[in-house]
C-alpha positions in Angstrom: -11.1 -4.0 6.5 -9.0 -3.5 3.2 -6.9 -0.4 2.3 -8.7 3.0 2.1 -11.8 1.4 3.7 -13.0 3.1 7.3 -15.3 2.5 10.2 -16.7 4.7 13.1 -15.3 4.7 16.1 -18.1 3.6 18.6 -15.8 3.8 21.7 -13.7 7.2 22.9 -10.7 4.9 23.7 -9.4 2.7 21.2 -6.2 0.5 20.9 -4.4 -0.5 18.0 -2.4 -3.4 18.4 0.0 -5.2 15.5 0.6 -8.9 15.5 3.0 -10.6 13.3 4.7 -14.1 13.2 8.1 -11.3 14.0 8.6 -8.8 17.1 7.4 -5.4 15.8 7.9 -2.1 16.9 4.7 -0.2 16.8 4.2 3.5 17.1 2.1 6.3 16.6 2.6 10.2 15.6 -0.1 12.9 16.2 -0.7 15.1 13.2 -2.1 18.0 12.4 -4.2 19.4 9.3 -1.6 19.6 7.1 -0.5 16.2 8.4 2.6 17.1 9.7 3.9 16.5 13.6 4.1 19.7 15.8 7.5 19.0 17.3 9.2 16.0 18.0 6.7 15.5 21.6 3.8 14.3 19.0 6.0 10.9 18.5 5.2 8.3 20.6 6.9 5.0 20.6 9.2 3.0 23.0 11.2 5.4 24.4 9.0 8.0 24.7 5.5 6.3 25.4 3.2 9.1 26.7 2.0 11.7 24.7 -1.4 14.2 24.5 -4.3 11.5 24.6 -1.7 9.1 22.6 0.1 6.2 24.6 2.2 3.7 23.8 1.7 0.0 25.7 4.5 -2.7 25.1 3.2 -6.4 24.8 6.7 -7.2 26.3 8.0 -9.6 23.4 4.9 -12.4 24.2 2.2 -10.0 23.1 1.7 -7.2 20.5 2.8 -3.6 21.0 -0.2 -1.2 20.9 -0.6 2.1 20.5 -3.8 3.6 22.9 -5.6 6.7 21.6 -8.3 8.6 24.3 -9.9 10.7 21.8 -11.7 12.6 24.2 -8.1 13.6 25.3 -6.5 14.7 22.1 -5.7 18.2 21.8 -7.6 20.7 19.8 -5.5 20.8 16.3 -4.7 17.3 16.0 -7.0 15.5 13.6 -5.2 12.4 12.9 -3.1 9.7 14.6 -1.1 7.4 12.3 -0.2 3.7 13.7 3.1 2.5 12.4 5.1 -1.0 12.4 8.3 -1.8 12.0 10.5 -5.3 12.1 12.2 -4.8 15.5 15.5 -7.0 13.7 17.4 -4.4 12.1 17.5 -4.7 8.0 14.4 -7.1 8.4 11.5 -6.3 5.6 7.9 -7.2 5.7 8.8 -9.5 2.9 7.0 -13.0 4.0 5.6 -11.3 6.9 1.9 -10.9 7.4 1.2 -8.4 10.2 -2.3 -8.2 11.3 -3.7 -4.6 13.1 -6.6 -5.1 15.5 -8.6 -2.1 16.5 -9.9 -2.9 19.8 -12.0 -1.0 22.4 -9.6 0.3 25.1 -11.6 -0.5 28.0 -13.2 -4.0 26.9 -10.8 -5.6 24.4 -13.8 -5.6 22.1 -12.9 -6.3 18.1 -13.7 -3.4 16.2 -12.1 -4.1 12.9 -8.9 -6.3 11.5 -6.8 -5.3 9.2 -3.7 -7.1 7.1 -2.4 -5.2 4.6 -1.7 -7.0 0.8 1.2 -8.7 -0.5 4.2 -6.7 1.4 7.7 -7.0 0.0 10.6 -4.9 0.6 9.3 -2.3 3.1 10.6 -2.2 6.5 8.3 0.0 7.8 4.4 0.5 7.5 1.6 2.8 8.3 -0.9 0.6 9.0 -3.6 2.5 10.6 -4.9 5.9 10.9 -7.3 7.2 13.7 -9.0 10.6 12.0 -11.3 13.2 13.0 -13.9 13.9 10.1 -16.9 16.8 10.8 -16.5 16.5 14.7 -16.6 12.3 14.6 -14.0 10.0 15.1 -13.1 7.4 12.4 -10.3 4.5 11.8 -9.3 3.9 8.5 -7.2 0.7 6.9 -4.0 2.0 4.9 -0.9 0.0 4.6 1.2 2.3 2.9 4.8 0.8 2.8 8.4 2.0 3.3 11.2 1.2 2.0 13.5 3.4 4.3 12.5 2.4 7.7 11.0 4.5 10.4 13.4 7.7 8.7 11.2 7.6 5.8 8.3 7.9 7.8 9.6 10.6 9.7 10.1 12.4 6.9 7.2 12.4 5.5 5.4 13.6 8.6 7.6 16.5 9.1 10.1 15.0 11.2 13.9 16.1 10.5 16.3 13.4 10.3 19.8 14.0 11.6 23.1 11.7 12.1 26.2 12.5 14.2 29.1 12.8 11.8 32.4 10.8 12.6 35.6 12.9 13.6 38.0 13.6 10.8 40.8 12.0 12.2 38.9 9.1 13.7 39.0 5.3 12.4 35.6 4.6 10.8 32.7 3.8 13.6 29.6 1.8 13.0 27.0 4.5 12.2 24.8 5.3 15.3 21.0 5.0 15.7 19.6 8.2 13.9 17.8 10.4 16.6 14.4 12.2 15.6 14.2 15.9 15.8 12.4 19.0 14.7 14.6 22.2 13.5 14.1 24.1 16.5 13.4 21.6 19.4 16.2 20.0 21.5 17.5 16.6 20.4 14.8 13.6 20.3 14.8 10.9 21.7 16.6 8.4 20.7 14.9 5.2 18.3 17.6 2.8 19.5 16.2 0.8 22.6 19.2 1.6 24.5 20.4 5.1 25.1 23.4 6.1 22.2 27.0 6.8 23.1 27.6 10.5 23.3 28.8 12.0 20.3 32.6 12.7 19.7 31.9 15.9 17.9 28.8 17.9 17.6 26.1 16.5 14.9 26.2 17.4 11.6 23.1 17.6 9.9 22.7 15.1 7.1 20.8 15.1 3.6 16.9 14.3 4.8 15.9 10.4 3.8 13.7 10.0 0.8 9.8 10.0 1.8 8.4 6.7 1.0 10.0 3.4 -1.2 7.1 3.5 -3.4 7.7 3.6 -6.9 5.8 6.5 -9.1 5.6 7.4 -12.5 8.2 10.6 -12.1 10.8 8.9 -14.0 9.0 7.7 -16.8 7.9 4.3 -17.9 8.0 1.5 -15.2 8.3 -2.1 -15.6 7.0 -4.1 -12.9 8.1 -7.3 -11.6 5.2 -9.8 -9.9 4.0 -8.3 -6.7 5.7 -4.9 -7.1 3.5 -2.1 -6.9 3.7 1.5 -8.7 2.0 4.6 -7.3 0.1 6.3 -10.1 1.3 9.7 -9.2 3.4 12.2 -11.5 4.7 15.4 -10.5 3.4 15.5 -7.3 -0.4 14.6 -8.3 -2.4 11.5 -8.6 -3.2 10.4 -12.0 -6.8 10.6 -12.4 -7.2 10.8 -16.1 -8.4 8.2 -18.6 -6.3 5.0 -19.2 -6.3 2.3 -21.1 -5.4 -1.5 -19.5 -4.0 -3.2 -22.4 -3.6 -7.3 -22.5 -2.0 -9.3 -24.8 -0.8 -12.4 -25.4 0.4 -15.1 -28.2 -0.4 -18.7 -29.2 2.6 -20.7 -27.9 2.1 -23.1 -30.9 2.4 -21.2 -34.7 -1.1 -21.5 -36.5 -2.8 -21.9 -33.1 -5.8 -19.9 -32.0 -5.9 -18.5 -28.7 -9.3 -17.3 -27.3 -8.8 -15.9 -23.9 -11.1 -13.3 -22.6 -10.0 -10.2 -20.6 -11.9 -8.6 -17.6 -11.9 -6.1 -15.0 -14.0 -6.7 -11.6 -14.6 -3.9 -9.4 -15.0 -4.1 -5.8 -16.0 -1.9 -2.7 -14.0 -1.4 0.6 -15.3 -4.7 2.2 -14.0 -6.7 -0.9 -18.1 -6.9 -1.5 -18.1 -7.5 -5.5 -20.0 -4.4 -7.3 -19.6 -5.2 -10.9 -17.3 -6.9 -13.8 -16.6 -5.7 -17.1 -16.0 -8.1 -20.0 -17.3 -8.9 -23.3 -20.7 -9.6 -22.3 -21.1 -6.2 -20.4 -19.0 -3.8 -22.3 -19.6 -1.0 -19.8 -20.2 -0.4 -16.0 -20.0 2.0 -13.6 -22.0 4.7 -15.7 -19.2 4.3 -18.4 -16.5 4.9 -16.1 -15.2 1.8 -17.2 -15.4 0.3 -20.9 -14.5 -3.2 -22.6 -13.1 -2.9 -26.4 -14.7 -6.2 -26.8 -13.5 -9.8 -27.4 -10.3 -11.2 -29.4 -11.2 -14.7 -30.7 -7.5 -15.6 -31.6 -4.9 -13.7 -30.1 -2.6 -13.7 -33.5 -1.6 -9.8 -34.5 0.3 -7.1 -33.0 -0.7 -5.1 -30.4 -3.3 -5.4 -27.4 -5.6 -8.1 -27.8 -7.9 -6.4 -25.6 -8.3 -3.2 -24.0 -10.2 -2.1 -21.1 -10.6 1.8 -20.8 -10.7 3.4 -17.1 -11.6 6.7 -16.2 -9.9 7.4 -13.1 -11.6 10.4 -12.0 -15.0 9.1 -12.6 -14.8 5.6 -10.6 -17.3 6.0 -7.8 -15.8 6.1 -4.0 -17.9 3.0 -3.0 -15.3 1.2 -5.5 -12.1 1.0 -3.8 -10.0 -2.0 -6.0 -10.4 -3.0 -9.6 -8.6 -6.5 -10.2 -7.6 -7.0 -13.9 -8.3 -11.0 -15.2 -7.9 -13.1 -18.2 -9.7 -16.1 -18.7 -9.5 -19.2 -21.0 -13.0 -20.0 -21.9 -12.5 -22.9 -24.5 -10.5 -24.7 -21.7 -6.8 -23.8 -23.3 -4.2 -24.0 -20.5 -1.6 -20.8 -20.2 1.3 -23.2 -20.8 -0.4 -22.8 -24.2 0.2 -18.9 -24.3 3.0 -17.1 -25.0 4.1 -13.5 -24.3 1.3 -12.8 -22.0 1.4 -9.3 -21.0 -0.7 -6.3 -19.3 0.4 -2.5 -19.8 -1.2 0.9 -18.5 -1.5 3.2 -21.2 -2.3 7.3 -20.7 -5.8 7.1 -23.0 -4.9 11.2 -23.9 -1.0 10.5 -25.4 -0.7 6.8 -25.7 2.3 6.7 -23.5 3.5 3.6 -21.8 3.0 4.3 -18.1 3.3 0.7 -16.5 4.0 -2.6 -18.0 4.0 -6.3 -16.7 5.4 -9.1 -18.7 3.8 -12.8 -17.1 7.3 -14.9 -17.2 5.8 -18.4 -15.6 3.0 -19.8 -16.8 0.9 -22.5 -15.2 -1.4 -25.3 -16.5 -4.3 -23.1 -15.4 -7.3 -21.5 -17.3 -7.2 -18.4 -15.3 -4.8 -15.5 -14.0 -4.9 -12.3 -12.4 -3.1 -9.9 -14.0 -2.7 -6.9 -11.9 -4.6 -4.4 -9.5 -5.6 -1.1 -8.9 -6.3 -0.3 -5.2 -7.3 3.5 -4.5 -5.3 4.8 -1.5 -6.8 6.3 1.4 -5.2 9.7 -0.1 -7.0 9.4 -3.1 -4.6 8.1 -5.8 -4.6 4.8 -7.0 -1.6 2.1 -7.0 -1.1 -1.0 -9.5 0.2 -3.9 -8.2 1.5 -6.4 -10.8 -0.3 -10.2 -9.8 0.3 -13.2 -12.0 -1.8 -15.2 -9.8 -3.2 -18.2 -11.6 -6.8 -19.9 -10.9 -8.6 -22.5 -12.1 -11.3 -20.7 -13.7 -13.1 -20.5 -17.5 -14.8 -17.1 -16.7 -14.8 -13.9 -15.0 -17.6 -15.4 -12.5 -14.8 -17.9 -11.0 -12.5 -15.2 -10.6 -14.7 -12.8 -8.1 -14.0 -14.7 -5.0 -10.3 -15.4 -5.4 -9.8 -12.0 -6.9 -11.7 -10.3 -4.0 -9.3 -12.3 -1.0 -6.1 -11.0 -3.0 -6.8 -7.3 -2.3 
């Protein structure tokens, strides 16, 4: 599965386990139609392993933890169960850790689907899969939404208030106790620590709620990305679904030498299936939702060398990923290219929203510059890539670009 893709569930009882090279804590939250928990009883994890229709199953350190969902036993009003994962070691991120969720039939252990979120970094927690009800039928969807502030970020997003005990005024500084989760009217929730926390010396004082996700958005203006960083195309709480321009530019590394590069975009479906490619030989795809400005043969001159216009609101639902590539048809290597970049521009205002400057070149003829991936909640994410490939045409980029989604 790829982010945003879904499958119908062929059995009422499913288990979602999450495996990784490091020990992970896996948990589940039962959510109502407004995307919130009803109370702390809807948070299922190692210290609270059972809930209505949902149970936590420990792997004992030798097998992955799992969340088991009996859809027939899920109470009315619950429309979604999100499955989360976070590294067990305090402070550890998903950098270099590749988790894989496996959705199985809980009774026969048959594999229904697998999902590995792409290119994680500083995230310390992850919503990896959701089991959801749609038109009376239960389905599973790959999510892969990361949080830079751990389980507190996930808890806040789904309506759980995070509170921490305040130290006594005259007492010497002590290590910060593990947070507890509780709703505003419920008694204290179970501790997130695997061992019971010490009793507080003074009544707990509310702390500021942790921010929601660790993902960057467009609220603070132009975003400059580094390789593998992601920005959510959301501004003022609303997904950006208007026309944008992906401008791609480059200059010859050596004065007086022409560089003939070709910018393209490849569209994929939820199973990484190739749908279409837009390039100098095919200037419009997806019924005009994506259009190419035409070929630039030299790379000389200021500004963008080639522009691809994308109407995000008109992209068909069967398209879940777009990968923007640049190729050297004449065989010139990217070590002969200077100042290569891509930038996302608001087509209506001309405002530059996101920029990625390619800083390290390799002696290859193709590069995947950036990708746009449609999220399960409707917005698009842009990720800077900068991955080089041996390919002089967009056709040779289709397979490696699919693998990058």
